[in-house]
N, C-alpha and C positions, 0 to 999 in steps of 0.2 A: 374628316372621317377617320375614325380609329382604324388601325391596321389589325388584321387577323394574321397571326404568325404561327404557323404549324411547325412543331418539332417532330422530326422523323428519324428513324434509325432502322437499318435493315436487320441487324442482329440484336438480340438482347444483350445486356451487359455493357452497353456503351456509356451508361451514366446519363442518358437523355432526360429522364424524369427529374433527377436531382439538379441537373444544369438548368432546366427550365424553371423550376421552383426558385432557384437562387437568382436567376435573371429577373424573374417577376419581382423578387424582393428588392433588387437593386433599382428597378424602374419605379417601384412604389416609394423607395427612399428618395428618389429624385422628384417626388411630387406627382407621379402619374397614377391614374386609376387603371388598375390592371385586372383583367379577367383571366382566370385559369380554368380552361375546360379540359377535364380529364376524360379523354376518349379512348384510353387504353382498354381494349376489349378483353384482354387476358389477365392483366394484373394491375388494376387501378391502385395507385399509390399516393397520389397527390394529397388526399385527405390525411394520410399517415404522416407525410412529410411536414404538413402544416399543423399537425396535431389537432385536427377536427374530429371529435368523437363520432363514431358511426351513428350513435343514437340521436345525434343532433341533426341529422339529415333526413328531414321528413319527405322531401321530394328530390327527384333527380331530373336531368334533362330528358331522360326517357319518359318520365311522367308528363313533362311539358309537351313533348312531341305527341303523346297519346291524348292530350287534352285534359289531363287530370289536375293540372295546376298551371298558373301563369309562369312564364319563363323566369321572371325575377325571383319566384319562390324556390327555384332550384339552385339559387346562388347564395353562398354563405360567406360573410366577411371573415377573413382569416389574417388580417393585417397584423404582423408581429408588433408587439409592444414597442420594440426598439425603433420602429420607423413610423409610429403613429404621431400625429400632430403636424406633419409636414404637408398635408393636403393630399397625399397619395393614399392608396388603399389596394388591397388584394381581395378579390371575390372569386371563390372557388365554386365551380359548377360541374359536378361529376355526371357523366352519362349514366353510370350505374356503379354500385360499389360491390357487386357480386362478381368475382372473377369468372370469366368464361360466359357471362350472360349474353353479350352481344351476338356471338355466333348462333346461339339458340334462338334469339329473337329474330335474326335474319332468316333463319329457316322457317319461321312462322310468318314471314312476309312483311317485316317491318319496313316502312317506307323511308329509306335513307334520303330521299329527295328533300325531306323536311329538315334534315340536319343543317344544311347551309343556311336556310331561312332562320332556323332556331338560333344559330350562332350570330347571325346579323341582328336579330331581334335583341339578343342578350347584349350585344355591343351598344345598341342604341338606347335601350331602356335604362341600362346602368350608367350611361354616359361615360363609357370607357375610353381611355386613350389607346390601350392595347388589349387585344384578346389573344392570349397564348393557348394553343391547343396541343395537348400531349396525345399524339396519334398512335402511340404504341410502336411495336417493332414489326418488321415484315411488310408485305403488301397484301392488302385485302380490300374488300368493298368499302368498309368503314374508313380505313386510312386514306383511300383514294378520294372518297367523298369529302373528307376534311381537307385534304390537300387541294382539291379543286376550289374550295371556298376561301383559300388563304391568299393574302396579298404578298406575304413573304414565306418561303419554305426554308426551314433550317434543317440541314442534314447532319446528324452527329455520327461520327465514325471513329473507329480505332485503326491503327496501322496494322491491319490484318488482311491477308489476301482475299479471304472470302468476303470480308466487309467491303473491300475495294470493289469487288465484282457486283455485289448486291446493291451497293450505293449507286453504282453507275446505272443500273436498271431503274432504280427509283427516281434518279434525277432525270433520266430520259422520259419517264412517265410524267414528271412534273412539267417538263418542257412541252409535251404533247397536250397537257391540260392548260397550258399558257399561264402558268403562275408567274406573276410579274417580276418577282425578284427571288433569286436562289442564293443561299449562303451555306457554307460548310463550316463545321467546327470539328477539328481533330482533337479528340479527348485522350487523356491518359498517355501522353507522349513521354517516353523515357527521358531522363535528365541528360543522357548522353547524346540525344538527337539535336542537331542544329535546327532550331525552330524556323529560321528564315528559309533554310533549304527545304524543310518539310512543307512549309507554306507554298513555296514556289512549285514544288513537285506536284502537290495535291491540286493546286489551282490549274496547273497545266494539264493534269490528267482529266479533270472534269470540265474544264472550260468555264468555271465560275469562281466567284470570290470566296476566299477563305477568311472568315471573320475572326478566327482565333485558333491557335495551337496551344492547348492547355496541358500543363504538366501533370504527370502521375502524382498522386498525393496519398501517402499512407493514412493521413488523418481523414481524408474523404472515404477511403476504402474501409476504414475501421468503424465508420459511423453506423448507427442503427437507422432505420427508415425515418424516424422523426428528427426534426431539427434542420436548421439552415446554416450551411457552412460559412457563408459570407458574413453572418452575424457573429459566429463563434470565432472566426479567424480573419478579421478585417485586414490584417497586414500580410496575409499569406500570398505568395506568387499566384496561386490559383485564383484567389479573389481579385487580384489585379487584372488577370486575364479576363475574368468574367465582366469586370467593369468596362474593359475595352469593347467587349461584345455588346454589352447593354448600350453603350454609346453609339455603336454602329446600328443597332436595331432602332 
């Protein structure tokens, strides 16, 4: 059975969405069928990263949940040309592409109990090996519903006091929801930091595995929304770190 892997961050600006898209690309390059469900309710960006035109998306997961389409009609293949031909693929399924849509829908009584079933249906119908979900930042009903449906919860954080505190709260909620596996990714670590020391400190603080400590990268920070770092910079230390995380997932 394919794993549902949720990507979470307490604060915006952790690089969560780009990390997830690049990890999906590495998994597809290894021959895996990967679903990418963009559940970010405030700023959906996965379709921009993968270069999928807004006009090409006739349906979304919200349409599927409302019975307006089949779940597979809300998924669009976005496999980069560089990784095609190896048996893998990437299928993007946005919840919606309008920023701020989900909170308004929730106020209208949207039934989020259907989200977990929708994700599981997507996993089965597309015969996925992995379904990665971008749950946005912060804690809300939508992100908690996605977290509860996941087999692995990945928490992306920066070495920031407020991020430390917020991530602790989110991890505690994941434990209460009995998510089977919890992983941490420390992103944008300064070159002066001892990565082994950071890994040990963060693992001790939260009591769960640190899948990677990724270096700060000027090239990543200077990028526009579109494009995949691991394809443009295959020899970069950040790409090497992402490869290790992909292997762990």
